[in-house]
C-alpha positions as CSV (number, residue, x, y, z in Angstrom):
1,M,123.9,134.7,102.3
2,S,126.3,136.6,105.4
3,S,124.1,138.6,108.1
4,P,124.1,142.1,108.1
5,P,127.0,143.6,110.3
6,R,126.6,144.6,113.8
7,V,126.8,148.5,114.7
8,P,127.4,149.7,117.9
9,A,126.2,153.9,118.6
10,L,130.6,154.0,119.4
11,D,133.1,151.1,119.7
12,L,135.4,151.9,122.4
13,R,137.4,148.7,122.1
14,A,137.6,149.5,118.3
15,Q,139.6,152.1,119.1
16,Y,141.9,150.9,121.8
17,A,142.9,147.8,119.3
18,T,144.8,149.8,117.4
19,I,146.6,151.9,120.2
20,R,147.1,149.4,123.0
21,G,150.9,148.9,122.7
22,E,151.5,152.8,123.1
23,V,148.8,152.8,125.8
24,R,150.3,150.1,127.5
25,A,153.7,151.6,127.1
26,A,153.0,154.9,128.4
27,V,150.9,153.4,131.4
28,D,153.9,151.0,132.9
29,R,155.8,153.9,132.3
30,V,153.6,155.9,135.2
31,F,153.7,152.5,137.2
32,E,157.4,152.5,137.1
33,N,157.7,156.0,138.0
34,Q,155.2,155.6,141.0
35,A,154.2,159.7,140.8
36,F,150.3,159.4,139.9
37,I,148.5,163.0,140.6
38,L,149.6,165.8,138.4
39,G,153.8,166.0,137.9
40,E,155.4,165.7,135.1
41,E,152.8,163.8,132.4
42,V,150.2,166.0,133.5
43,E,152.2,169.3,132.8
44,A,153.5,167.6,129.4
45,L,149.8,167.0,128.5
46,E,148.6,170.3,129.3
47,R,151.3,171.8,127.5
48,E,150.7,169.5,124.2
49,L,146.6,170.3,124.7
50,A,147.4,174.1,124.5
51,A,149.6,173.9,121.3
52,F,146.5,172.0,119.4
53,C,143.4,174.1,120.8
54,E,145.5,177.6,119.9
55,V,145.6,178.7,122.9
56,R,148.3,180.3,126.3
57,F,147.1,178.0,128.6
58,A,145.4,174.6,129.6
59,I,144.9,173.6,132.8
60,T,143.5,169.9,133.5
61,C,141.2,169.1,136.2
62,G,139.0,166.1,137.1
63,S,136.2,165.7,134.6
64,G,134.4,168.3,132.5
65,S,131.8,168.5,134.7
66,D,134.8,170.3,137.5
67,A,135.5,172.4,134.7
68,L,132.3,174.3,134.2
69,L,132.3,174.5,137.8
70,L,135.8,176.3,138.2
71,A,135.5,177.6,135.7
72,L,132.6,180.3,137.1
73,M,134.0,180.1,140.1
74,A,137.1,181.4,139.3
75,L,135.2,184.7,137.4
76,D,133.0,184.8,141.0
77,I,130.1,183.8,139.6
78,G,127.7,182.8,143.4
79,P,124.5,183.8,144.8
80,G,122.1,185.9,142.7
81,D,123.8,185.5,139.5
82,E,122.3,185.2,136.1
83,V,124.5,183.0,133.6
84,I,122.7,182.4,130.2
85,C,122.9,179.2,128.5
86,P,121.1,177.0,126.4
87,A,118.4,174.2,128.1
88,F,119.3,171.6,125.0
89,T,122.5,170.0,126.4
90,F,123.8,167.9,129.2
91,F,122.7,168.9,133.0
92,A,126.1,169.7,133.6
93,T,125.9,173.1,131.8
94,A,123.0,174.6,134.2
95,G,123.9,172.7,137.0
96,A,127.0,173.8,137.8
97,V,125.6,177.3,137.6
98,A,123.1,176.2,140.3
99,R,125.3,174.6,142.1
100,L,127.2,177.9,142.9
101,G,123.6,179.7,143.7
102,A,123.4,181.4,140.5
103,R,120.6,181.2,138.1
104,P,120.6,179.2,134.9
105,V,118.8,181.9,132.5
106,F,117.6,178.9,129.5
107,V,117.2,180.3,126.3
108,D,116.2,178.4,123.0
109,I,118.3,176.6,120.4
110,D,118.4,177.3,116.8
111,P,116.6,174.7,114.5
112,A,119.1,174.0,112.1
113,T,122.2,173.9,114.0
114,Y,121.2,173.2,117.8
115,D,123.2,176.2,119.6
116,L,122.2,179.2,121.1
117,D,119.8,181.5,119.3
118,P,121.9,184.7,119.1
119,A,118.5,186.5,118.2
120,A,117.0,184.8,121.2
121,T,120.0,185.3,123.8
122,R,120.2,189.3,122.6
123,A,116.7,189.0,123.9
124,A,117.3,186.8,126.9
125,A,120.1,189.6,127.9
126,A,118.3,192.6,127.9
127,R,115.5,191.0,130.2
128,C,118.4,190.1,132.3
129,T,119.7,192.5,135.6
130,R,122.1,190.6,137.2
131,L,123.7,189.1,134.0
132,R,127.4,187.6,134.7
133,A,128.4,185.3,131.7
134,I,126.8,184.1,128.8
135,L,128.1,180.4,128.1
136,P,126.8,178.5,124.6
137,V,127.7,175.0,124.1
138,H,129.3,173.8,120.8
139,L,126.5,171.2,120.2
140,Y,127.9,167.6,119.0
141,G,131.4,168.8,118.2
142,R,129.7,172.2,116.0
143,A,131.3,175.5,116.8
144,A,127.7,177.9,117.9
145,D,128.1,181.1,116.4
146,Q,130.9,182.5,117.9
147,G,130.5,186.2,116.4
148,A,127.0,187.1,117.4
149,L,128.1,185.6,121.2
150,L,131.1,186.9,121.3
151,A,129.4,190.8,120.1
152,L,126.7,190.2,122.4
153,A,129.3,189.6,125.5
154,E,131.0,192.4,124.5
155,E,127.9,194.7,124.8
156,R,127.3,193.6,128.2
157,R,130.7,193.3,129.2
158,V,130.1,189.6,130.9
159,P,133.0,187.0,130.2
160,L,131.9,184.2,127.3
161,V,132.3,180.6,128.8
162,E,132.1,177.7,126.2
163,D,131.2,174.6,127.0
164,A,133.8,173.2,124.4
165,A,132.9,169.6,125.7
166,Q,132.2,167.9,122.7
167,A,134.3,170.0,120.6
168,I,138.2,169.4,120.9
169,G,139.3,169.9,117.4
170,A,136.4,172.3,115.7
171,R,137.4,175.3,114.6
172,D,134.5,178.0,114.7
173,A,133.7,180.9,111.2
174,S,137.0,182.6,111.4
175,G,138.5,179.7,111.5
176,R,139.7,179.4,114.9
177,R,140.3,176.4,116.9
178,I,137.7,176.1,119.8
179,G,139.1,176.8,123.1
180,G,140.9,180.1,122.5
181,R,138.2,183.3,121.4
182,G,136.0,183.6,124.9
183,R,137.1,183.9,128.0
184,V,137.7,180.4,129.2
185,A,136.3,177.0,127.9
186,C,135.8,173.8,129.5
187,F,136.8,170.4,127.4
188,S,135.6,166.8,129.2
189,F,137.8,163.7,128.7
190,Y,134.6,161.4,129.4
191,P,135.3,158.3,127.9
192,T,133.3,158.7,124.8
193,K,134.3,161.8,123.4
194,N,136.4,162.6,121.0
195,L,139.5,162.9,123.2
196,G,138.1,160.1,125.6
197,G,140.3,159.4,128.8
198,A,140.1,155.4,130.5
199,G,137.7,156.9,132.9
200,E,137.3,161.0,134.1
201,G,138.9,163.9,133.2
202,G,138.5,167.0,131.5
203,F,140.6,170.5,130.8
204,L,140.5,174.9,130.7
205,S,141.8,176.0,128.0
206,T,142.3,180.2,128.1
207,D,144.8,182.8,126.7
208,D,144.7,184.7,130.4
209,A,146.9,184.7,132.7
210,A,146.0,185.6,135.0
211,L,142.3,183.5,135.2
212,A,144.7,179.9,134.7
213,E,146.5,180.3,137.6
214,R,143.6,181.3,139.4
215,L,142.0,177.6,138.0
216,R,145.3,176.0,138.9
217,R,144.6,177.1,142.6
218,L,141.3,176.5,142.8
219,R,141.4,172.5,141.6
220,V,143.9,172.1,144.5
221,H,141.8,173.6,147.9
222,G,142.8,177.0,147.0
223,S,146.1,176.3,147.2
224,S,148.9,177.8,145.4
225,R,151.8,176.0,147.8
226,R,151.1,173.1,150.2
227,Y,149.2,174.1,153.0
228,A,148.9,177.5,152.3
229,H,145.2,178.2,150.7
230,E,144.4,181.2,150.1
231,E,140.9,180.9,148.7
232,L,138.5,177.9,149.2
233,G,138.9,175.8,145.8
234,I,138.0,171.7,144.9
235,N,140.1,168.8,144.9
236,S,139.8,168.0,140.7
237,R,143.2,166.6,140.4
238,L,143.8,164.9,136.9
239,D,146.2,161.8,137.8
240,A,149.2,161.0,135.6
241,L,147.4,157.7,134.5
242,Q,144.8,159.7,132.9
243,A,147.5,161.8,131.4
244,V,149.2,159.4,129.6
245,V,146.5,157.7,128.0
246,L,145.4,161.0,126.8
247,R,148.7,161.8,125.7
248,V,149.0,158.8,123.2
249,K,145.4,159.9,121.7
250,L,146.0,163.2,121.5
251,R,148.5,162.2,118.7
252,H,146.0,160.4,116.6
253,L,142.9,163.3,117.4
254,D,143.4,164.7,113.7
255,A,143.5,162.2,112.2
256,W,140.3,160.3,114.0
257,N,138.3,163.8,113.7
258,A,139.2,163.7,109.8
259,A,137.4,160.5,109.8
260,R,134.7,160.8,111.1
261,C,134.4,164.1,108.8
262,R,134.5,161.6,106.4
263,H,131.7,159.6,108.0
264,A,129.2,162.2,107.9
265,A,130.3,163.5,104.6
266,A,129.1,159.9,102.9
267,Y,125.9,159.8,105.4
268,D,124.9,163.2,103.9
269,E,125.2,162.3,100.3
270,A,123.7,159.0,100.5
271,F,120.6,160.7,102.4
272,A,120.5,163.3,100.1
273,R,120.2,161.0,97.3
274,A,117.3,159.2,99.1
275,G,115.4,162.9,99.7
276,A,116.9,164.0,102.9
277,R,117.2,167.5,103.1
278,P,119.5,169.4,105.9
279,S,118.3,171.1,109.0
280,T,118.0,173.7,107.5
281,V,114.6,173.0,106.6
282,S,112.2,172.3,109.0
283,I,110.7,168.5,109.4
284,A,107.6,171.0,108.7
285,A,108.5,171.1,105.3
286,G,107.5,168.1,104.2
287,G,109.3,165.4,102.2
288,L,111.6,162.3,102.8
289,P,111.0,162.8,106.7
290,L,114.7,163.0,107.3
291,R,116.7,165.8,108.3
292,T,120.6,165.6,107.6
293,P,123.1,168.2,110.0
294,A,123.1,171.5,108.4
295,P,126.5,172.3,106.5
296,V,128.8,173.8,107.7
297,A,131.1,176.7,105.3
298,A,134.9,176.5,105.6
299,P,136.9,177.3,107.3
300,A,134.6,176.0,109.8
301,A,135.1,173.1,110.3
302,H,132.6,170.1,112.5
303,V,134.4,167.4,114.7
304,Y,131.2,165.1,114.6
305,H,131.1,164.1,117.9
306,Q,127.4,163.2,117.5
307,Y,125.7,162.7,114.0
308,V,122.8,163.6,114.5
309,I,119.3,163.4,112.7
310,R,116.0,164.5,112.6
311,V,112.5,162.7,112.2
312,P,109.2,162.9,113.2
313,A,108.8,163.1,116.4
314,A,106.1,160.2,115.8
315,L,108.4,158.3,113.9
316,R,111.5,158.4,116.3
317,D,111.5,156.1,119.3
318,P,109.9,153.3,116.3
319,L,112.7,154.3,113.9
320,R,115.4,153.7,117.2
321,E,113.6,149.9,117.5
322,H,113.7,149.4,113.9
323,L,117.6,150.3,114.0
324,A,117.9,148.1,117.8
325,A,116.4,144.8,115.7
326,R,118.8,145.2,112.7
327,G,121.5,145.4,114.7
328,V,122.2,149.5,114.7
329,G,123.0,151.4,117.8
330,S,121.4,155.1,118.5
331,D,121.0,157.0,120.8
332,V,119.0,160.5,122.2
333,Y,120.6,163.3,123.0
334,Y,118.4,164.9,124.4
335,P,115.3,164.0,125.3
336,L,114.4,166.6,127.8
337,G,115.2,170.2,127.3
338,L,116.8,170.8,130.8
339,H,114.3,173.8,131.7
340,L,111.9,170.9,132.3
341,Q,113.9,168.8,134.6
342,P,112.9,168.4,137.7
343,C,115.4,169.9,139.7
344,F,114.7,173.2,138.1
345,A,111.2,173.4,138.2
346,A,111.7,176.5,140.6
347,L,112.5,178.4,137.3
348,G,108.5,178.0,136.5
349,H,108.8,176.5,133.1
350,R,106.6,175.1,130.9
351,E,106.8,172.9,128.1
352,G,106.5,175.6,125.5
353,D,108.4,178.2,126.4
354,L,111.3,177.0,124.2
355,P,109.6,175.5,121.6
356,E,112.6,174.5,119.3
357,T,114.2,173.2,122.3
358,D,110.8,170.8,123.0
359,R,110.8,170.1,119.6
360,A,114.6,168.9,119.2
361,A,114.2,166.6,122.2
362,R,111.4,164.9,120.8
363,E,112.9,164.4,116.9
364,V,116.4,163.7,117.2
365,V,118.3,160.4,116.8
366,A,122.0,160.7,117.0
367,L,123.6,157.6,114.3
368,P,126.9,155.6,115.0
369,I,130.1,157.8,114.2
370,Y,133.6,157.0,115.2
371,A,136.9,156.8,113.3
372,E,136.6,152.8,113.5
373,L,133.7,152.2,111.7
374,S,133.9,150.3,108.9
375,D,132.0,151.5,105.7
376,A,130.2,148.5,105.5
377,Q,128.8,149.8,109.2
378,R,127.8,153.1,107.8
379,E,126.4,151.6,104.9
380,H,123.7,149.3,107.2
381,V,122.9,152.2,109.0
382,V,122.0,154.1,105.5
383,A,120.1,150.8,104.7
384,S,118.4,150.5,107.9
385,V,117.4,154.0,108.1
386,L,115.7,154.6,104.7
387,D,114.1,151.2,105.0
388,F,112.3,152.2,107.9
389,V,111.6,156.4,106.7
390,T,110.7,155.6,103.0
391,R,108.0,153.0,103.6
């Protein structure tokens, strides 16, 4: 009898095996040219990213974290300003706000989508006295409620800055690709992303020509021409080696995202047959103690950077131990809301202030999902999960 397949949470080696020749040829081209920082390859990548995201401008930088920082710098956000953002996200979202001396105003999430709750965002905006931006996160590859958040941003006359680090290729309810409806959007090329590089990298997208020009200047020490510095910037330049790897991968991204969606649909169907319900139904409602991602209606499109299920808090860690024993990788994004992180203690938040964030942090589990996942591997994941939750 054959042993069950091993299923890592992510398998970048399997992805590389499909593009090895293309990547090596592209990297050799850079070494032959010996032009390593910015330059023609980076400019070509920026044109291709702009076309992919359906925007006028794409500006590359050193990381997704830098993209957030640069966006806020370009909007002149600084000490004493307030920026609304979720607490259920990676640290960089609020970290960029705090780095500039501004105050992150943490808002609870919609428990079904894990994105900023529009009603809670509106209530928080009403309490702000120096609101300068609204910063939603398109978490796990699903678009936040752009319509509601854009309407609020326009009412308050503040920019919508999109954290799209996990959502390249996603579409919102209008059918628009993420990256062009807010004032500026911020993306990451961290290797684990749907479009991941061979190291750090990021980019920003915008339709605003003046903002794009300022972002280009800020990423090179505030300089628009050599040794002339109009303002204080940072050093956040993408290198050509990253650019050529990303140009190769960008050509495959739509197909890779489509494969993620196929695996997500198969997960949904298999779990539903066993009695699972979507995250639009709370765990407290009973039934099989498993919730799958909330469905997305066309023309919106989810790109499943993560496929995240929910189980009762008491079952979460035992489930992960069970999966590990069966060779299945999993992860938790994110185990503690940012409002409770020690570095933000001065903001005075306590557990219970953002109940949906706290609840999600105790209940979510990310299962393996990537284009190279085989059907046999996926079926082993399903069987392993159901073996635990149906006991």
